C-alpha positions in Angstrom: -26.6 -10.3 11.8 -28.7 -13.5 12.0 -31.7 -11.9 10.2 -29.4 -10.5 7.4 -27.8 -13.9 6.9 -31.1 -15.7 6.9 -32.5 -13.3 4.3 -29.5 -13.7 2.1 -29.8 -17.5 2.2 -33.5 -17.5 1.6 -33.3 -14.9 -1.2 -30.0 -16.1 -2.5 -30.9 -15.7 -6.2 -31.8 -12.1 -5.7 -28.6 -11.5 -3.8 -26.5 -13.1 -6.4 -28.3 -11.3 -9.2 -27.8 -7.9 -7.4 -24.1 -8.5 -7.0 -23.7 -9.5 -10.7 -25.7 -6.5 -11.9 -23.5 -4.2 -9.6 -20.3 -5.8 -10.9 -21.2 -5.6 -14.6 -22.7 -2.1 -14.2 -19.7 -0.6 -12.3 -17.3 -2.3 -14.7 -19.0 -0.9 -17.8 -19.2 2.6 -16.3 -15.5 2.4 -15.3 -14.4 1.2 -18.7 -16.5 4.0 -20.4 -15.2 6.8 -18.2 -11.7 5.5 -17.8 -9.5 6.5 -14.8 -7.8 9.7 -13.8 -5.1 8.8 -11.3 -2.8 11.7 -10.3 0.3 11.9 -8.1 -0.7 15.3 -6.5 1.5 16.7 -3.8 0.7 19.7 -1.6 3.2 20.6 1.2 2.5 24.1 2.3 5.2 25.8 4.3 8.1 24.0 2.8 10.8 25.6 0.6 10.2 23.5 -2.4 6.5 24.5 -2.5 7.3 28.1 -1.8 9.6 28.0 -4.8 6.9 26.4 -6.9 4.3 29.0 -5.8 6.6 31.8 -6.6 7.1 30.5 -10.1 3.4 30.0 -10.6 2.7 33.5 -9.5 5.5 35.5 -11.1 6.6 33.2 -14.1 3.8 30.7 -14.8 5.4 29.5 -18.0 8.4 28.4 -16.1 6.5 26.8 -13.2 5.4 23.6 -14.9 6.9 20.2 -14.4 10.2 19.8 -16.1 10.8 16.5 -18.0 14.0 15.4 -19.7 14.1 14.0 -23.2 17.4 12.1 -23.3 19.0 11.4 -26.7 21.9 9.2 -27.5 23.8 8.1 -30.6 23.8 4.4 -31.0 27.0 4.4 -33.1 28.1 8.0 -33.2 27.8 11.5 -31.7 24.5 13.2 -31.2 25.9 16.2 -33.1 26.4 14.2 -36.3 24.3 15.9 -38.9 21.9 13.0 -39.6 21.3 12.2 -35.9 21.0 15.9 -35.0 18.5 16.5 -37.8 16.3 13.6 -36.6 16.5 14.7 -33.0 15.5 18.3 -33.9 12.5 17.1 -35.8 11.4 15.0 -32.8 11.8 17.9 -30.4 9.8 20.1 -32.7 6.9 17.6 -32.5 7.3 17.5 -28.7 7.2 21.3 -28.5 3.9 21.3 -30.6 2.1 19.2 -28.0 -0.6 21.2 -26.1 0.8 20.0 -22.7 4.3 21.4 -23.5 5.2 25.0 -22.6 8.8 25.1 -23.9 11.7 22.9 -25.0 15.3 23.8 -24.2 17.1 22.0 -27.0 20.7 20.7 -26.5 21.5 22.1 -30.0 20.9 25.8 -29.0 23.5 28.5 -29.1 24.2 28.3 -25.3 23.3 24.7 -24.6 26.6 23.0 -25.0 26.4 21.9 -21.3 23.5 19.7 -22.3 25.8 17.5 -24.5 28.1 15.1 -22.7 31.9 15.4 -23.1 31.9 12.2 -25.2 29.2 13.7 -27.5 27.2 10.5 -27.3 24.5 11.6 -24.9 22.5 14.8 -24.7 19.2 16.0 -23.0 16.5 18.5 -23.7 14.6 20.1 -20.8 10.9 20.1 -21.5 8.8 22.4 -19.4 5.2 21.3 -19.2 2.2 23.7 -18.9 1.5 22.7 -15.3 2.5 20.3 -12.5 2.7 16.5 -13.3 -0.4 15.9 -11.3 -2.4 18.0 -13.9 -1.9 15.5 -16.7 -3.8 12.2 -17.2 -2.2 8.9 -17.9 -3.3 9.2 -21.6 -1.7 12.6 -21.9 1.5 11.3 -20.3 1.6 8.4 -22.7 1.1 10.7 -25.7 4.0 12.9 -24.5 6.3 9.9 -24.1 5.2 8.2 -27.4 5.7 11.4 -29.3 9.3 11.7 -28.1 10.1 8.0 -28.5 8.6 7.9 -32.0 11.7 10.0 -33.2 14.1 7.1 -32.4 15.7 5.1 -35.2 18.5 5.4 -37.7 21.1 5.5 -34.9 19.2 7.8 -32.6 18.0 6.6 -29.1 15.3 8.5 -27.4 14.1 8.0 -23.7 12.1 10.2 -21.3 12.5 10.9 -17.6 10.4 12.9 -15.2 7.2 12.7 -13.2 4.9 12.8 -16.3 7.0 10.0 -17.9 6.6 8.0 -14.7 2.9 8.2 -15.0 3.2 6.7 -18.5 4.9 3.5 -17.2 2.4 0.7 -17.3 2.0 -1.2 -14.0 1.8 -4.9 -14.4 -1.1 -6.7 -12.6 0.0 -10.2 -13.6 1.1 -10.9 -10.1 -2.5 -10.7 -8.9 -3.2 -13.9 -10.8 -0.1 -15.6 -9.4 -1.2 -14.6 -5.9 -4.8 -15.9 -6.5 -3.4 -19.2 -7.7 -1.2 -19.6 -4.7 -4.2 -18.8 -2.5 -6.2 -21.5 -4.2 -3.5 -24.1 -3.5 -3.5 -23.2 0.2 -7.3 -23.4 0.3 -7.3 -26.8 -1.3 -4.9 -28.1 1.3 -7.0 -26.6 4.1 -10.5 -27.6 2.9 -9.8 -30.7 0.8 -12.6 -29.6 -1.5 -12.2 -27.7 -4.8 -15.7 -26.0 -4.3 -14.9 -24.9 -0.8 -11.5 -23.6 -1.9 -13.0 -21.7 -4.8 -15.7 -19.9 -2.9 -13.4 -17.5 -1.0 -11.7 -16.6 -4.3 -15.0 -16.1 -6.1 -16.4 -13.9 -3.4 -13.1 -11.9 -3.2 -13.0 -11.6 -7.0 -16.5 -10.2 -7.3 -15.8 -7.7 -4.5 -12.4 -6.7 -6.0 -14.0 -6.2 -9.5 -16.7 -4.0 -8.1 -14.3 -2.2 -5.8 -11.6 -1.4 -8.3 -14.3 -0.2 -10.8 -15.6 2.1 -8.1 -12.2 3.6 -7.2 -11.6 4.1 -11.0 -14.8 6.2 -11.1 -13.8 8.0 -7.8 -10.4 9.0 -9.4 -12.3 11.6 -11.5 -13.6 13.2 -8.3 -10.7 12.7 -5.9 -7.0 12.9 -6.5 -5.6 9.4 -6.2 -2.0 8.3 -6.7 -1.2 6.3 -9.8 -0.5 3.1 -7.7 -3.8 3.3 -5.7 -5.5 0.6 -7.9 -2.7 -1.9 -7.6 -2.3 -1.3 -3.9 -6.0 -1.7 -3.4 -5.9 -5.0 -5.2 -3.0 -6.1 -3.0 -5.0 -5.4 0.2 -8.4 -6.4 -1.1 -7.3 -9.8 -2.4 -5.6 -10.6 0.9 -8.4 -9.5 3.3 -11.2 -10.7 0.9 -10.0 -14.3 0.7 -9.2 -14.3 4.5 -12.6 -13.0 5.5 -14.4 -15.6 3.3 -12.1 -18.3 4.6 -13.1 -17.6 8.2 -16.7 -17.7 7.5 -16.5 -20.8 5.3 -14.5 -22.6 8.0 -17.1 -21.8 10.7 -19.9 -23.0 8.3 -18.1 -26.3 7.7 -17.6 -26.7 11.4 -21.4 -26.2 11.9 -22.3 -28.7 9.3 -20.0 -31.3 10.9 -21.7 -30.7 14.2 -25.0 -31.8 12.5 -26.6 -28.4 11.9 -28.8 -27.8 8.9 -27.3 -25.8 6.0 -29.3 -22.7 6.7 -28.6 -22.7 10.4 -24.9 -23.4 9.9 -24.6 -20.4 7.5 -26.6 -18.1 9.8 -24.4 -19.2 12.8 -21.2 -18.6 10.8 -22.3 -15.1 9.9 -23.4 -14.4 13.4 -20.0 -15.4 14.8 -17.2 -15.2 12.2 -19.2 -12.7 10.3 -19.3 -10.4 13.2 -15.5 -10.8 13.5 -15.2 -9.9 9.8 -17.2 -6.8 10.3 -15.2 -5.6 13.2 -11.9 -6.5 11.6 -12.9 -4.7 8.4 -13.9 -1.6 10.4 -10.6 -1.6 12.1 -8.7 -1.8 8.8 -10.7 1.1 7.4 -10.2 3.1 10.6 -6.4 2.6 10.3 -6.4 3.5 6.6 -8.6 6.6 7.1 -6.4 7.6 10.0 -4.0 8.9 7.3 -6.2 12.0 7.1 -4.7 13.0 10.4 -1.4 13.6 8.6 -2.8 16.5 6.7 -1.0 15.4 3.5 -3.4 15.4 0.6 -1.3 12.9 -1.4 -2.4 10.1 0.9 -6.1 11.0 1.1 -7.0 9.3 -2.2 -4.9 6.2 -1.5 -6.6 5.8 1.9 -10.1 6.2 0.4 -9.3 3.7 -2.5 -8.0 1.0 -0.1 -10.9 1.6 2.3 -13.5 1.3 -0.5 -12.1 -2.1 -1.6 -12.0 -3.4 2.0 -15.6 -2.2 2.4 -16.6 -4.2 -0.7 -14.9 -7.3 0.6 -16.7 -7.1 4.0 -20.1 -6.5 2.4 -19.5 -9.4 0.0 -18.4 -11.7 2.8 -21.6 -10.9 4.7 -24.1 -11.0 1.9 -22.8 -12.7 -1.3 -21.0 -15.5 0.5 -23.9 -16.8 2.5 -26.1 -16.6 -0.6 -23.6 -18.7 -2.6 -23.1 -21.1 0.3 -26.9 -21.7 0.3 -26.7 -22.9 -3.3 -24.2 -25.6 -2.6 -25.5 -27.1 0.7 -23.1 -29.7 2.1 -21.0 -29.9 -1.0 -18.6 -27.4 0.7 -17.4 -30.4 2.7 -15.0 -33.0 1.3 -16.1 -36.5 0.4 -14.8 -38.0 3.6 -16.7 -35.4 5.7 -19.9 -35.8 3.8 -19.8 -39.5 4.2 -19.2 -39.1 8.0 -22.2 -36.7 8.0 -24.5 -39.2 6.3 -23.5 -41.8 8.8 -24.3 -39.4 11.7 -20.7 -39.3 12.9 -20.7 -35.7 14.1 -17.9 -33.6 15.7 -18.3 -32.1 19.1 -15.2 -29.8 19.1 -13.4 -27.5 16.6 -9.9 -28.0 18.0 -7.7 -31.0 18.5 -4.4 -32.1 17.0 -1.3 -30.0 17.0 -2.8 -26.8 18.1 -4.4 -28.4 21.1 -1.0 -29.8 22.1 0.6 -26.4 21.5 -1.9 -24.7 23.8 -0.9 -27.1 26.5 2.8 -26.2 26.0 1.9 -22.5 26.4 -0.1 -23.2 29.5 3.0 -24.8 31.0 5.5 -22.0 30.5 3.7 -18.9 29.2 6.1 -16.2 30.6 9.3 -17.9 29.2 7.9 -18.6 25.8 6.4 -15.1 25.5 9.7 -13.5 26.5 11.7 -15.5 23.9 9.2 -14.6 21.2 9.4 -10.9 22.0 13.2 -11.0 21.8 12.9 -12.6 18.3 10.6 -9.8 17.1 12.8 -7.1 18.6 15.9 -8.5 16.8 14.0 -8.5 13.5 12.9 -4.9 14.0 16.4 -3.7 14.8 17.2 -2.4 11.2 14.2 -0.1 11.5 16.2 2.1 13.8 18.4 2.9 10.8 15.7 3.5 8.3 16.4 6.4 5.9 13.3 8.0 4.4 13.4 9.5 0.9 12.2 8.8 -2.6 13.4 6.2 -5.0 14.5 7.7 -8.3 14.2 6.4 -11.8 17.2 4.1 -11.2 14.9 1.9 -9.3 12.3 1.6 -12.1 11.9 -1.7 -13.8 14.5 -2.4 -16.5 13.2 -1.6 -20.0 11.0 1.3 -18.9 11.7 4.6 -20.7 12.4 6.3 -17.3 15.0 3.7 -16.3 16.7 3.9 -19.7 16.8 7.7 -19.6 18.2 7.5 -16.1 21.0 5.1 -17.1 21.9 7.2 -20.2 22.1 10.5 -18.2 24.2 8.8 -15.5 26.5 7.4 -18.2 26.9 10.7 -20.0 26.9 13.2 -17.3 26.7 11.6 -13.9 23.9 10.4 -11.6 23.2 13.9 -10.3 21.8 15.1 -13.6 18.8 12.9 -12.9 17.6 15.3 -10.2 18.9 18.8 -10.2 18.2 21.2 -7.4 16.3 24.3 -8.6 17.4 27.7 -7.2 14.6 30.3 -7.2 14.5 33.9 -5.9 12.4 37.0 -6.5 14.6 39.9 -7.5 14.1 43.6 -7.9 16.8 45.4 -9.8 20.4 44.7 -10.8 21.7 44.7 -7.3 19.5 41.7 -6.2 20.3 39.9 -9.5 24.0 40.3 -8.6 23.3 39.0 -5.1 21.6 35.9 -6.6 24.7 35.4 -8.8 26.8 35.5 -5.6 24.6 32.8 -4.0 24.9 30.7 -7.2 28.7 31.1 -7.1 28.8 29.9 -3.5 26.7 26.9 -4.3 29.0 26.1 -7.3 32.0 25.9 -4.9 30.2 23.7 -2.4 31.5 20.2 -2.0 29.1 17.8 -3.6 28.0 20.1 -6.4 29.1 19.1 -9.9 27.8 22.1 -11.8 25.5 25.1 -11.6 23.8 26.6 -14.7 24.0 30.3 -15.5 21.3 32.2 -13.7 18.2 33.0 -15.9 16.2 36.1 -15.4 12.4 35.9 -15.9 10.7 39.2 -16.1 7.7 39.7 -13.9 4.2 40.2 -15.3 2.6 43.7 -15.3 5.7 45.4 -13.8 6.0 42.9 -10.9 9.4 41.9 -9.7 11.2 39.3 -11.8 12.4 35.8 -10.8 15.9 34.4 -11.1 16.4 30.7 -11.5 19.4 28.3 -11.8 19.9 24.6 -11.5 22.5 22.9 -9.3 23.6 19.4 -10.2 24.7 17.2 -7.2 27.3 14.5 -7.4 25.0 11.8 -6.2 21.7 10.5 -7.6 18.4 12.0 -6.3 18.0 9.1 -3.9 21.6 9.1 -2.6 22.2 10.0 1.1 24.8 12.5 -0.1 22.2 14.5 -2.0 20.0 14.7 1.1 23.0 15.9 3.1 23.9 18.4 0.4 20.4 19.8 0.4 20.4 20.3 4.1 23.9 22.0 3.9 22.8 24.4 1.2 19.6 25.4 2.9 21.1 25.6 6.4 24.5 27.0 5.8 25.6 28.0 2.3 22.5 30.0 1.1 21.9 31.9 4.3 25.6 32.9 4.6 25.9 34.0 0.9 22.6 35.9 0.9 23.0 37.6 4.3 22.2 41.3 4.1 21.2 41.3 0.5 17.5 41.1 0.9 17.3 38.2 -1.6 15.5 35.1 -0.3 16.8 32.1 -2.3 14.7 29.0 -2.2 15.8 25.5 -3.3 13.1 23.5 -5.0 12.7 21.0 -7.8 11.5 17.4 -7.7 14.4 16.2 -5.6 13.8 18.9 -3.0 10.0 18.2 -3.1 10.5 14.6 -2.2 13.0 15.5 0.5 10.4 17.9 2.0 7.7 15.3 1.7 9.8 12.8 3.7 10.5 15.5 6.4 6.8 16.4 6.7 5.7 12.8 7.0 8.4 12.0 9.6 7.3 14.9 11.8 3.7 13.8 11.7 4.2 10.1 12.0 3.8 10.1 15.9 0.5 11.9 15.6 -0.8 9.5 13.0 0.3 6.4 15.1 -1.3 7.9 18.2 -4.7 8.5 16.3 -4.8 5.0 14.8 -3.9 3.3 18.0 -6.3 5.3 20.1 -9.3 4.7 17.7 -8.5 1.0 17.5 -8.1 0.8 21.3 -11.5 2.3 21.8 -13.2 0.0 19.3 -11.7 -3.1 20.9 -12.7 -1.8 24.3 -16.3 -1.7 23.2 -16.2 -5.0 21.4 -14.4 -7.1 24.2 -15.5 -5.1 27.3 -11.8 -5.0 28.4 -8.9 -2.7 28.8 -6.1 -5.3 29.0 -6.9 -6.9 25.6 -7.0 -3.7 23.6 -3.8 -2.5 25.2 -2.1 -5.8 24.5 -3.4 -5.7 20.9 -2.1 -2.2 20.3 1.4 -3.0 21.6 1.6 -6.2 19.7 0.5 -4.6 16.5 3.2 -2.0 16.8 5.7 -4.7 17.4 4.6 -6.5 14.2 4.8 -3.2 12.3 8.3 -2.5 13.7 9.5 -6.0 12.6 8.0 -5.5 9.1 9.8 -2.2 8.8 13.0 -3.9 9.9 12.7 -6.4 7.1 12.0 -3.7 4.5 14.9 -1.7 5.7 17.2 -4.7 5.6 16.3 -5.6 2.1 15.7 -2.3 0.3 18.1 -0.1 2.1 20.9 -2.4 3.3 20.6 -4.8 0.4 20.5 -8.0 2.6 19.1 -10.8 0.5 18.1 -8.2 -2.2 19.4 -10.2 -5.1 17.6 -13.3 -3.9 14.3 -11.4 -3.9 15.0 -9.7 -7.3 15.6 -6.3 -5.9 18.3 -4.8 -8.2 19.0 -1.5 -6.4 19.1 -0.1 -2.9 18.3 3.3 -1.5 16.0 5.1 0.9 12.6 3.8 1.9 9.8 5.7 0.2 8.7 8.4 2.6 5.1 7.3 2.7 5.8 3.6 3.0 6.0 3.6 6.9 2.7 5.6 7.1 0.9 3.4 4.6 2.3 0.2 5.9 1.5 1.0 9.5 -2.1 1.8 8.6 -2.4 -1.4 6.6 -0.5 -3.7 9.0 -2.3 -2.4 12.0 -5.6 -3.2 10.3 -4.4 -6.6 9.1 -2.8 -7.7 12.3 -5.9 -6.6 14.1 -7.8 -9.0 11.9 -6.0 -12.0 13.5 -6.4 -10.4 16.9 -10.2 -10.1 16.4 -10.6 -13.6 15.0 -8.5 -15.2 17.8 -9.9 -13.2 20.7 -13.4 -13.4 19.5 -13.2 -17.2 19.7 -11.6 -17.0 23.1 -14.3 -14.5 24.1 -17.0 -17.0 23.1 -15.4 -19.7 25.2 -15.0 -17.3 28.2 -18.7 -16.6 28.1 -19.5 -20.3 28.1 -17.0 -21.4 30.8 -15.8 -18.3 32.7 -12.5 -20.2 32.9 -9.7 -18.1 31.4 -7.2 -20.9 31.0 -9.7 -23.2 29.3 -11.0 -20.3 27.1 -7.5 -19.4 25.8 -6.6 -23.1 25.2 -9.9 -23.8 23.3 -9.8 -20.6 21.4 -6.3 -21.1 20.2 -6.9 -24.8 19.3 -10.1 -23.8 17.4 -8.6 -20.9 15.4 -4.9 -21.7 15.2 -5.1 -23.8 12.0 -7.4 -21.3 10.3 -5.3 -18.3 11.2 -2.3 -20.1 9.9 -4.0 -20.9 6.7 -5.3 -17.3 6.3 -1.8 -16.1 7.0 -0.3 -18.4 4.4 -2.8 -17.0 1.8 -1.9 -13.4 2.6 1.9 -14.3 2.5 1.5 -15.8 -1.0 -0.7 -12.9 -2.2 1.5 -10.2 -0.8 4.7 -12.0 -1.7 3.7 -12.3 -5.3 3.8 -8.5 -5.6 7.6 -8.6 -4.9 7.8 -9.8 -8.6 5.8 -6.8 -9.9 8.9 -4.7 -10.8 7.6 -1.5 -9.2 9.7 -0.6 -6.2 6.8 0.9 -4.3 4.7 -2.2 -4.7 7.7 -4.4 -4.0 8.2 -2.7 -0.7 4.6 -3.0 0.2 4.5 -6.7 -0.9 7.6 -7.7 1.2 6.6 -5.6 4.2 3.1 -7.0 4.3 4.1 -10.6 3.6 6.8 -10.5 6.3 4.5 -8.8 8.8 1.7 -11.3 8.3 4.3 -14.2 8.7 5.7 -12.8 11.9 2.3 -11.7 13.2 0.5 -15.1 12.7 3.4 -17.4 13.7 4.8 -15.5 16.6 2.5 -12.7 17.8 -1.0 -14.4 17.6 0.2 -18.0 18.0 2.6 -17.4 20.8 2.8 -13.9 22.5 -0.9 -13.0 22.6 -2.2 -16.2 24.0 0.7 -16.5 26.4 0.0 -13.0 27.8 -3.6 -13.8 28.1 -2.7 -16.9 30.1 -0.5 -14.7 32.3 -3.1 -12.0 32.9 -5.9 -14.4 33.7 -9.2 -12.9 34.6 -7.7 -9.4 34.3 -8.2 -9.9 30.5 -12.0 -9.5 31.0 -12.0 -6.8 33.7 -13.7 -3.4 33.0 -14.4 -0.7 35.6 -18.1 -0.7 36.3 -18.4 3.0 35.5 -16.9 2.6 32.1 -19.0 -0.5 31.5 -22.1 1.5 31.9 -20.8 4.3 29.8 -19.8 2.5 26.6 -22.3 0.8 24.3 -22.8 -2.9 24.2 -21.8 -4.8 21.1 -22.1 -8.5 20.7 -19.1 -10.0 19.0 -19.6 -13.6 20.1 -23.1 -13.9 18.6 -25.9 -16.2 19.8 -24.9 -19.7 18.8 -25.7 -23.1 20.2 -23.0 -25.6 19.3 -24.6 -28.6 20.9 -25.5 -31.4 18.4 -29.1 -31.4 17.3 -31.4 -34.1 18.7 -33.5 -34.4 15.6 -32.3 -35.9 12.3 -30.7 -33.4 10.0 -33.2 -33.7 7.1 -36.1 -32.8 9.4 -34.4 -29.5 10.2 -33.7 -28.5 6.7 -35.7 -26.8 3.9 -36.3 -29.2 1.1 -34.2 -27.3 -1.4 -31.2 -27.3 1.0 -31.3 -31.0 1.8 -27.7 -32.5 1.6 -26.9 -34.3 -1.6 -26.5 -38.0 -1.4 -23.0 -39.0 -0.5 -21.0 -40.4 -3.5 -20.4 -44.1 -3.6 
């Protein structure tokens, strides 16, 4: 690490030029190639995907994604001649698109059920040529724009469906708001505009190169449409924090009287190592999602890991190079004046955090117990978390999907936004009649508003045909009643009605797909948690040569994640304080949110664990006094960890204003997790437990000690003040600038 840091400082112009070339080159390539984000699901073994596979095999023209073009009369009925004629012209243009397989118009001979009883709202079912994941964002926008272009002269047109969702533009304005908040915190911490700007500059360059790279990778790997925004969310938080820790350690070195180059090298050799290990842990946690076997999450994990990797590399190469350009100017005026007068610091702690360390030393068990109780209380709502998928009713106001949802709910009922698709392969009139019997049983089931007339699709090349029908539930797609109804139909109604007929009726459609997705992820969540915790435990065991510290970290990180899940459940499912935070609808928690959040939170909370324990580890190696090491480590890092947490809280919190419910959940979950983790877990529980465990923190069986590799996390740094004058130790071009008058 020292040789890398020294090379970057010495060849800082080369390093800076290389990063700028990489940033510009990747951005140009990304802009030229565009992006190709896709929400691609694959859940083999579930009913919804069996139904989809059956349609793709036997009736490919009916297997594509089904979108709904919703039309409404602004001042009259949709059947009025002028409005009807305009709507038919619009639907003809939609049908002519290459991505559209068929359009079921509400004005057909047998389509009266597609017109509301009031006559003011109607919908056309548009079957695409393939699944929603097949279409690019530009194709989705062309489809939506073609439909909406028909609006006017009293006709309203909106579009709902997975393709239409892809056409909704995600706002990135909150990134700027988060960056501005981070700058304010950094100014308060450093008291220097230059020092405050450096972490943002480094993170900005890394994010620019990282997001351009994942845009290019989206052509090679299926990545969800929110991958870019989520990567920005994570990258901005960790990027600024990583740079903050290194800049803080560099400033401390300068104030101890070290030369600029030696201070930078020492900062990279200590805090830089912590950054590397912390970033590795984040990537391990993210890539642990591969253990779930759900392809939808692979691209998201890779995208976030790529951005984290860029922030780590930038912190270890670009940041020391930039610090080399500015010499002692990263210090405030007061600190530079003290430096010029040879008033050097000998400790990095002091103040409130040193006093707090003393309080912890007095009553560690009592304080730790109280803090754990607080965390458990916050986590309690997590026990009632309901997984599912947010429907278009949770989309931002003004989007076409939200407008279409509201029109359908007004004209027909919320259940029309997510019908359940009944599919069965039939052979002969007898099995067709059996399918009709099942449809009739479903139609008479409580919670079903209406079931469409069965449609027979002849098989290809003499193969058996397929029967389909749609069942509209009373509740919306995200309602708990709809999930209950789906379970009832699959577990009781369909098996009973089809018994002895030889007809296997499957229930599919988007609502069923998301329900199956939630079920699959829930079943695999314990395996995922086990893999991530185990890998992180092994890494920390190697880093800190301890079993107690990794075990404590794993338990505390799960506690932080549980508390964050509790906050998300309370706000987005129960509606507590929802209006205060701008959340306008409640419902289930997105099925992949717990998986994604656990991976991210485990990695982020491990950041603070690594930074805190690394400093304690340094002091332990110097003193071999556990009490003193914990007190000094907490005093030295407490202020910086709190500042880093404040930055992350502001960055993540700004995404609550983004309007996209998925990003809002991530933003609130991550912000609350960092708040609780930094203020309670790392500042209270972890140091208190380390005080209680004493020397056991650093115990490792001798056989295991010989078996595992040795990695130095504390570096090789001498913090004693230099005996020679500063200028004599410094290269001429790095000599400190004269202090201002």
